[in-house]
C-alpha positions in Angstrom: 26.3 -0.5 20.4 28.5 -1.8 17.6 28.7 0.2 14.3 30.3 -0.8 11.0 33.9 -2.1 11.5 33.3 -3.0 15.2 33.8 0.5 16.6 31.9 0.9 19.8 29.4 3.8 20.0 27.6 5.6 22.8 24.2 6.8 21.5 21.9 9.2 23.3 18.6 10.8 22.4 18.5 14.6 22.9 15.1 16.3 23.0 14.4 19.9 22.3 11.3 21.8 21.4 11.5 21.2 17.7 13.0 17.7 17.2 14.7 14.6 18.6 18.4 14.3 17.9 20.5 11.2 18.1 24.0 11.9 19.4 26.4 9.0 18.6 30.1 9.2 19.6 32.8 6.6 19.1 35.1 5.8 22.0 37.6 8.4 20.8 34.9 11.1 21.0 34.3 11.6 17.3 30.7 11.9 16.1 29.5 9.1 13.8 28.3 11.2 10.8 27.6 8.2 8.6 25.1 6.9 11.2 23.5 10.4 11.4 23.2 10.6 7.6 21.5 7.1 7.4 19.1 7.9 10.2 18.2 11.2 8.7 17.5 9.6 5.3 15.3 7.0 6.9 13.5 9.6 9.0 12.8 11.8 5.9 11.5 8.7 4.0 9.1 7.9 6.8 7.9 11.5 6.9 7.3 11.6 3.2 5.5 8.3 3.3 3.3 9.6 6.1 2.5 12.8 4.2 1.8 10.9 1.0 -0.6 8.6 2.9 -2.4 11.6 4.3 -3.0 13.4 1.0 -2.5 11.1 -1.9 -4.9 8.5 -3.4 -4.1 4.9 -3.1 -3.6 4.8 -6.9 -1.1 7.7 -6.7 0.8 6.0 -3.8 1.0 2.7 -5.7 2.2 4.4 -8.8 4.8 6.3 -6.8 6.0 3.1 -5.2 6.3 1.3 -8.6 8.2 4.3 -10.0 10.5 4.4 -7.0 11.3 0.7 -7.3 11.7 0.9 -11.1 14.1 3.9 -10.7 16.5 1.6 -8.7 16.7 -0.9 -11.7 18.4 -0.7 -15.0 17.5 2.3 -17.3 16.4 2.0 -20.9 14.1 -1.0 -20.5 10.9 -1.0 -22.4 8.9 -3.3 -20.0 10.3 -3.1 -16.5 9.2 -6.0 -14.3 8.8 -5.6 -10.5 8.6 -8.7 -8.4 6.2 -7.8 -5.6 3.1 -9.4 -4.3 -0.1 -7.5 -3.6 0.3 -8.4 0.0 3.8 -6.8 0.1 2.6 -3.6 -1.6 -0.3 -3.4 0.9 2.1 -3.8 3.8 4.5 -1.1 2.4 1.6 1.4 2.0 -0.4 0.5 5.1 -3.5 -0.6 3.3 -5.3 -3.9 2.6 -4.4 -6.4 -0.1 -8.0 -6.2 -1.5 -7.6 -2.4 -2.1 -4.2 -2.9 -3.8 -5.7 -5.6 -6.0 -8.6 -3.3 -7.1 -6.3 -0.4 -7.8 -3.8 -2.5 -9.7 -6.6 -3.8 -11.9 -7.7 -0.2 -12.6 -4.1 0.7 -13.5 -3.9 -2.3 -15.8 -7.1 -1.1 -17.5 -5.5 2.2 -18.3 -2.6 0.4 -20.0 0.1 1.7 -17.5 1.0 -1.8 -16.2 0.4 -5.5 -16.9 -0.2 -7.9 -14.0 1.1 -11.4 -13.7 1.2 -13.6 -10.6 3.8 -12.1 -8.3 5.0 -9.6 -10.9 4.0 -6.2 -12.2 5.3 -5.1 -15.6 5.4 -1.3 -16.3 4.1 -1.1 -19.9 3.8 2.7 -20.3 6.1 4.9 -18.1 4.3 8.1 -19.2 0.9 6.8 -18.0 2.5 5.7 -14.8 4.0 9.2 -14.4 0.6 10.8 -14.7 -0.8 8.5 -12.0 2.1 9.2 -9.5 1.9 12.1 -7.1 3.8 15.2 -8.1 6.2 14.9 -5.1 7.4 11.5 -6.2 8.0 12.3 -9.9 11.6 12.4 -10.9 
């Protein structure tokens, strides 16, 4: 397996009663901690998404997703625009486009967002905060 600057890695899965660990060593025997850190972050994101899907409403999950994407953009904007289709949101959240469409229209009716073809504008961050699940609030 090649990693980063062309360093060759040997990677092995190690199972124990509590978890699965990935052991990655470079040819000189050093552990690849950057690979560990990236895999751990992805794993935790997947666990959080799974937990959210199990206990949060679709509206709360969509609001959390929009807040998460908006948080990666520039701060201090009054109307943040997010370029995502309803199909993409449905795929990210593991639901159907029709459900996402209905929920986004409901969120637009509350005044939290404004819908345009292929774009969602966050109009009121406070209203969106109230719709997002507690675990995803910043």
